[in-house]
Every structure is written in C-alpha cells, then in structure tokens.
N, C-alpha and C positions, 0 to 999 in steps of 0.2 A: 365469527371464530375463523381462525386462518389455521385450522388443522384438520385432518382426514380423520372423522369420527365414526365409529361404528359400534352398536349396540345390539344386543339381542336379548329377548327375555323368553324362555319358555315357561308353559305354565302346564303341570301336570297334576289334574285334578281327580283324586280317588272318592268315589261316592259308594255307600251301601249297595248289594244287590237285594232284591225283596225277599231272600229267603233269610230267617232270623233276624229281621230288622223291624221294628216297628213303623209304619208309614204315618209320619207326624202332620201330614198337609192338613186333616181335618180339624186340628187345633187353630189353625189361622184363616179357617174358609170364611169368616164372618166380618174380614177387615174391609172397610171402605174407605178410600184415602180422601173422599169428598165429605165424608161424615166426622166429628168427633170422635177419637180412638175410645174402643170400648175397654173396660176393666180387663187387665190380663192379656191385652194385645200384644204382640211381637214384632209390630212394624213390617210384616211382610203381606205381599199382594197376593191375589188370587193365585193357585196353583204352586204356593210355597216359593216363589222366587222372590228374592228381595230385589228391588227397584228404587235405587237409590234418589233418582232422579223425581219418582211420583209422590215419593212421602214427605209431609212438609218437615222442618227441621225440629221443630217444637215435639212432634212424636217421637223423633230420634232421642231426644235428651228425656223424655219422660218413661220411654219404654228401653231403654238399654237394660240389657240382662245382666250384663257382667260389665267389670272395669277392670279386669284383670290386665291388661295391656294396658300399662301407665302412659299417659299422652305425652308426657315430657321424657327426653333422652331415652325413646324406645329403642332406636337401634343400638345404642351403645350399651344398656343395660340387660337385653334381652338377647344380645346374639353373640356367638363366638366372636372374638377381637383375632380378624383373619391377619391383619398385620404383625399383631403380636406372635400369633403361632409361627408364622414364618420366619420372624425375627429370632424366635428362640431356636429354630433348627439351622440346620448346615443346607444353603440352597445348592449345593454342590455335592451331595451324599450321593454316591457312586451307583447304588442300586437301581437297575434298569438300562445301565449303559455297556453291560455285557454284551459281546458279539461273539454268541454262542455257535455250535455247529446245529446244523437243521438239516432234516431230509432233503435229498435230491431229487427232482423229476425222474421218472423211471425212464430209461435209454428209448423205450417203444413208443412214449407219447412225444406225439407233434405239438410243440408248444405255439406254433404259429398257425395251427388248425382253428375253426370255428370255435370261438370263445365261448358259445352256449355249452360246449360238452363239458361238464363238470370236472373231468379229470383235466382238461385242457387249463380250465380257470385254476384249478390247484397247483398244477405246474407252473404255471406265469408267477403264481404268487409267491412260491419257494423261490422260483429264481429272484423274484424281487426283493425277498427278505435277505438275500446272501448278503456278506457286508453290512450290515443294519445292526443297530444295536434294539434292544426288546421294545423301548418306548418308540422307536420310530417303526418298529413292525406293528405296533399295535395301531399307531396313526394311520399306515397303510391301510389296514382294515378299516378303520372308522373313516379316512377319505372314501373309500370305495361304497361305503354304506351312504355316504354322504350325496355322491354322485348318484345312486339310486334313487334317494330321496327325493333328490332333484328332480330327476326324469318323472317320476311318479307325481309329483307336483306339476311340472311343466303340462303335463297330459291333461290335466284337468284347468288350465289356463287358455286365455286368448293368446295367438302368436305375438301379439304387439304388446302384452303385458311385461312390466319389470319384474324379477324376481330378485329377493335375498333371503338366505340362508346362513345360519350359523352351525355347521356340522358338528363343530367339537363340542359347544353347547348341549346340544342334542344328545350327543354318545355320552357325555357326561351324567346327564338327567338320565339316560338310561343305565348308566352303568350303577348309579346310586339306586334307583328304583329296583334293579335286579338283586340287590343285599336282601330284600323282604320277599322273595319269590320261591314259592316251593319246587321239587325236583323237576316236575312237567312244564310248568311256565317258563322256568330258569334256562331248563333246554332250548325252548323255544327262542327265547332271547337270544340266547349267545348263538345261535344258528343264524337268526335273522338278521344280528348285529355285526356277525363277521367274526365274534369273539372266539367262536368253536375254533375256526381256521387258525387262528393266532395260537390258541392253546396248543392245537393236535401238531403245530409245525415243529414242536422240540419236547423231546422227554422230560426237559427241565420244566416247563410249565405246568402250572394247574389253575383251576378257574380263578383261584384268589391271586394270581399273578395279574390278572386284569385291572383288580380294585386298586393291588400295590402300585401299578405303573399309573393307574389315574390320578393317584397321590402324587407320585412323581413328577406326574404333567404338571400338575399345578404349580410344584416348585420353580420346573423351567421356566413355565410360561410367564408366571407371574412373579418374577424377581425383581428385585430393585436393580436401580441403576443400569438397567438394560438399552436406554434410549428410547422406548417406547413405554406407554401405558397398557397393560393387557391385565383384565382382572376378572377371575369369574368367582360367583359367589352361590351357594345354594341355601335355600332357605326350606323348612320344612316345617309346615304347620298341621296339627292334630287335633282333632274334635275333644273337647274335654269329654272326659269320662271314657273315652278309648283308650284301652292299655296298649302300649306299644312294647314288643318284646325287646327285653334288655339287650340281647345279641345285636339286633338291628340299629338300635340307638348307639351302642358303643362302635360299631363299624360304619356307621354314617357318620359319625365323628371323628373317627380315626383315617377314613380313607377319602372323604368327601368334605371335610371340614363343615357339616352340616348337625346340627342338633334340634330333632324335634321339639317343638314348642306349641303347649297346648294353650288352644284357644276356642271360642265360642263363636262359630260361623255366622249365627244369628245376631251378633252384637253388630249394629249398624256403623259404629266406631271402628269395627276391623278392618272395614275396605280402606279406609281415610289412612289408617296407619300402615297397615300394607303398601299401599299407593306411595305413601309419602318415604317409606323406605327403599322401593323401586326408583323412586326419582331421585333419591340420595346416590343411591349405588350407580345408576346409569348417566350421573352428571346432569340430571334434568332434560335427558334426551327423550326418555320416554315418561309420560305423563298420564297418571290413573288409567293403567291399562286395565284394571278390574273394575267393571261397570257393575258387576253384580255376582253373587255367589249363592249358590243353592245353599239352604240351611241345614239339609241334612247330610253335607259333605263330610265325609270321613278325614280326609287328608288331603293337602295341599302342597305340591312340591312347586318351587320357583327355582328357576335358573337363571342368572344374569351373567351376560358375557360383556366387558366391555373393553374398546379399545381405542387408542389414540395415538397416531403415528404423525411424523413430520417426514416428508421427504428428503432423502440425502441430498438430491439437487431439486430446490425449489424453482417452481414455475414463476418468473417475474410477472409481477401483476400487469405491469405496463405493456405485455406483450400479449394478455389475454383480449382476444376479439370474437365477435360474432359471425359466425358463418352457418353452412348448410349441414344438416346432419340427416343422413338417408335415413328414414325408418323401415321404407318397402320400396321396392322400384318405381311406385309413383308417388310415394308421400316423402316429404321432407320437413323438416322444422329449422328454425334460427336458434342456435343457443351458442351460450359462450364457450369458448374453446381457449383452453391454455397451450402456451407454446414453449418449448424451451430446446435447447442446444447442449449435448453432452455428450459423455460416454455412457452408453445403455448396451445391455446385455438383448440379443433377439434372436430369435431362430424361426425358421420356416417348415411347416409340414405339408408337404407336398401329397401326402397319402390322404391326410383329412382336409386339404387345401385351406390353410388357415395360417395367420403368422401372429406370432409370440412375443410380446414385450414383456421385459421385468423392469417394474420400478420399484426401487428398494427406497425403503424407510431407514430413518438411523437406528441401528441394531440390526440383528440377523433376521430381518424379516421384510417380507415384499409382497408387492400386488403382481400378479400375473395377468397381461392383458391379452384375451385370446379373440382375435379378429377373423372369421370366414372370409373368404375373397369374393364369394359371393352371398348376397344377402341370405339367398336360398339355402345357402350352405349351413345355416345356422342348426338346422334339426339334424344332419349327419352329425355335426360336431357335438351337440348334447349327446347324442346316442353312443357315442364311442370313447368319451372322455372319461379317465380312469387314472387310478394312482400310476398305473405302469406308463400311460402315455404322460402324464406330466413329469415323470421322471427322465423319460425318452427327451420333452422338450429342454429340462434343466441341464443335461448333460451335452446336448449339442449347440448351447448357446454361444454365441462369438460377440466380442465386446469391441466396438468402434465408437466411433462419433456418428450422431444422428440426431436429426431433427424431429422433437417427437411433438404433435398436436393431439390434443386429449382433452375430452368434453367434462366441464365442470358437472355434477351432478349430485342430487339428494333423494335416496330412497327410504320411504318408510311402509313397511309390508307388515301384515298380519293373517297368520292361518291357522287353522285348526286340521291337524295332522291326523288325526286318527285312521280316516279312510286311507290315507296314503302309507301308515305304518301297518294298516292290515293287509294291504296288497303286496307288501313287502315280507308277510309272512306272521306278523306281530299281531295275532288274532285274540289269543286267550287273555291279553291284558286287558280287553275291552268287554269281555262277556262274563257271564256268571262263573264259568269252569275256570277263571283265572284263580291261581292259586298265589295267595299273599300271606301265607301262614308264619314264613319266618319275619313279617312284617308287624302283624296283629291276629287276633284271633277273630275279629269282625270277617263277614263274608262281604268282600268288596270286590269293584271293578274300577277301572279309569274310564270316567265320564267324558272330561276334556284332557286334549292335549293341544295345547297354544301355543305358537311360536311367532312373535314378534320382533321385527329388527329396523334399524334405523343406521343410514349411513350417508355421511357428507363427505364429499371429494372436492377440495379447491386446489389453490396453487400452492399452499404450505404443508398439505399432507392430507390425512385421512383421520377422522374422529368417528368410529366404530371398531438299481442295477438295470441298465437299458435291455430291452428285450431284442430289439432289433433295429439297425437303420435304414431297413428297406424303405424307397420312397421318401427319406428325409435327409434334409440337406440345410445347413446353417444359412442365417441371412447374410452371406459374406459380402454382396453387393449394394443391397439396400442402406441408403442414406437418409429417407424419410419414412416416418412410421407415422401416418395419420389416420387416427380413429373417427371416422365420421359416417360409421354404420354401426348396426347391431353387434354387439360384444359380450364376452362372458370376462367375468373378473375372478379370481382364486387369492387371497388373502393367505399366504403361507408363512409359518414360523420355521427357519431350515434347520435348525439345530435337532427340532425332534419330528421334524417331516410332518406338522400338524397344520392340517386345513382349520383353518380359525372361520373363516367366512368364504361365502361364493354367492354369484348372483348372476344376473344377466341384465344388461341394459338395452333396451330398444328404444326406448324414447328418453332422452337425458332431461327433456322440458317437463317430465310427469315426475311426481313425487311416488 
C-alpha cells in the first residue's frame, strides 16, 4: 500500500455496578472446556469472562443464546447508513462558523506569566479564541485535552516507546457518552474535557452547543471530494432487556450518528460480528480488536477513526535509502529514509529548542513534524506543547525550497486509558457514584476505555491567534530538514483546527 494510513478505535465499555444488579457468575461456574458441555451451559469460562480461544467451536454452535444479529449483511442492515445521511444534508451548512464576540482577558492578568495559574490559562485561551469560529474554538480545547492525555500516557511508558493517539476520536466518544450523564457527572466531564471553558467563553453558548458542533465537525471532516479520506463512526451496543432512555437514543442519533443496538453479550457470535464490522470500517487495518467481552456488560461504545491521505509532494521511491536514526545518544538503528526536494513550510522555536516542518496532504490537512534539536529535549517539548504553541508555529512558518529526509514508519498501539482519564479528573465515570441516569435506569460504570491505533507512513502518503513571538524565529536559512532522531507528529485538519492524530516516534524500526 502506498499511502499514509491512520486508524484508531476507542472502546468504551459500561458494566453494571453491584447495586441493583444480580451477579450471574454462578450460572456459569461449572463449565470445563476440557469436558463435554453440560446441559444449559453458555460457553463461559470460570470467572464469567468469555474466552473465545479456549472454547471449542462446536460448543459455540450448540450453545448460542440468540441469533438476533444476522450473519449476512450485518453492517448494512443493522446500522445507520452514514454516507446516506451526509448525502441527504448540506455539507456546508453554516452553523458553527460564526465568529462571535467573546470576553477579553482582564487587563491586570499577565498572560505570559506561569501557565499553572488558572487565570493565566483562561486569559491565554480567550486570546487564542479571538478571530476563530465556534468549531475551531471547540477543537482548540479538544487539542489541549489531547495534549494533556498524551502527557499522562507518556508518564507511564518508557522513554524509548513510540506513542499513537487519536484525540479527535476520544473527544467524540466522550461527547457522545456525556449525553447520558446526570448533572454531577456531566459537570465533571465538561470540566475535565475543557468543554466548560468553551461554553463559558461566550454568552451565546450552552452545553448543547458542544454536541451541535460535534455534529458539525462530522460534516466538515468527513465530506466528500476533499482530497483525502477521513471517517469517524460510532457504534453503540446495549445488552438485551436493558431499557435505553428515549432522549439519549434520539440525541445520540442526531448529534453523533449512532443508534443503540440491542445485543446479547453472552452470544459467542457477537464478537465475530463486531470484529468484522471494525475490520470493514478500518479497511482491514485493525483486525479482531475485541478478544473477549464480559457477559455482564451493559453497554459498549465503539468509535472508529480512519484516515487515508496522499502527500501533495510525494517522495520519489528511488530516493529512499537506509541511513542511521538516533534513538538515544548511545543507540541508533538503520531505517529506510525517504527523501524529497521542494517547497515546504517550516519554522524554528528557539524557546523550546525544536524545528517544525509541515508536510501537506492533498486537501486542507497536513502532518506537522516537530524535532527537538537535542534528543534530551523531547521531555521539555512534550511538557510545553499546547494549542497556543502549535498556533504560534503555524503563524510563523516560512516557505522555501528545502531538502527533506524523513523516515518511513508504521505504528500499532493499544492502551487502556482509564487511569489516565482519572488523572485528568474523570473519576466518577469509572466508579459506582457515576450518574448515567439520562442513558439508562441501570446502575452502571465504565469498566474499560480502550484505545487502539495504526499509522503507516511511506513515500506516497499516510493511511491513518499567536500569544507571543518571544524567542521565536522562522527557519529563514535552513535548506535541509533531516529527521534522524526522535520526533513528534501532529495531523491537523486546518479548516476546523482539528487535531486528528498525534504521536511520538522514538524508534521507527519498531511497530
């Protein structure tokens, strides 16, 4: 394949809390996969967790609880036709494009002071909002949440690990889930995600504005004939016999193009059908991400984000050659490096000691490659990066003929983000006190929050307001941009200022 392909899937699983829900584990405690199945068995291993690989296929066939999800045409018959919905509506409807007045920072606030001060952070955000449309403002807070989540994830990994996240997909999933939360849990979600900052920026905004803009974002990002393929799909599975509130059902469909589907999580065929749908929607790049599922699951939310882009200036394949890539001061690897010469936008941040290159795709979307000048400088860069910093880079780039040397790479990453989300203030969602009363009368909590992504970068593409200019100068003299040491990458859609994917490449020889 000769494109840059990026795919991410987020899994948000909601399970019952102990209060008010009968524990069904005892019904399955006598199953022994080494013995013939007993009458009434449900194909479950000890502990109540379904393990597909340890149970004989004949047992699956004989003990299927329900066949309500048809084997054939599963994807087409049981889900909203996303393409049809977008085709029936105007991709260019103007809601969300308004640039309305917002509050200005108080004159006594020094916006260049320590950013840990909440007043300073808010003043910087309000200044960054000026001259931006509503959808761009929402994406600014989405990006800042993505950077915070990245930092939390990075702190738990080795310094030599590659990282891949899809902030846009995670924000979309969280926005959809918020539709089902009660007052206290809703407030916590809005505060932690930054949605509250967005709403408070203008007297014209309310909480529902956030969900309206996520719908708008869908139209803007996933429109046809844009030069690239970018698609987000939300699936929502609900355990049979669990009542979903009608308001949540209609809002999920209206704002996130998702409709709850009634399933039996005990049915062994469910995993196969769900995985086939994931494989289809991610063009085969993510295969069977769901290895098992707790039969007591109440609800499962899946978000898929797929991107396929082609470079505006492709890298000639005959120019690709092996050369050293420095993982650390003492270690290096030989990797295939692409090479091209053309007009590229670039900048230098002397304060953060890094260089930035913009690699555009066909369409208004690009990859920003951020390279610390010292390998040891990655930590500082990761700590300081924000929507304001990225905006400063974009506004100070210069265009000139440059020779670019950039590694081919492929990343496949999978994370459980619950601990990271808790660290950022999202605690109630994963505990018994979480309020999902606008979703269902069941007492539930989120049990899993999985995030999985794949990105492939090769010669032809990829298949997956400034605060200050202090210490910041354009790359006016640099004629070679050689990426031969650890770097960050950010994939931005520029009309909406949406941070779609981000990550870190320390060792391009590792997936």
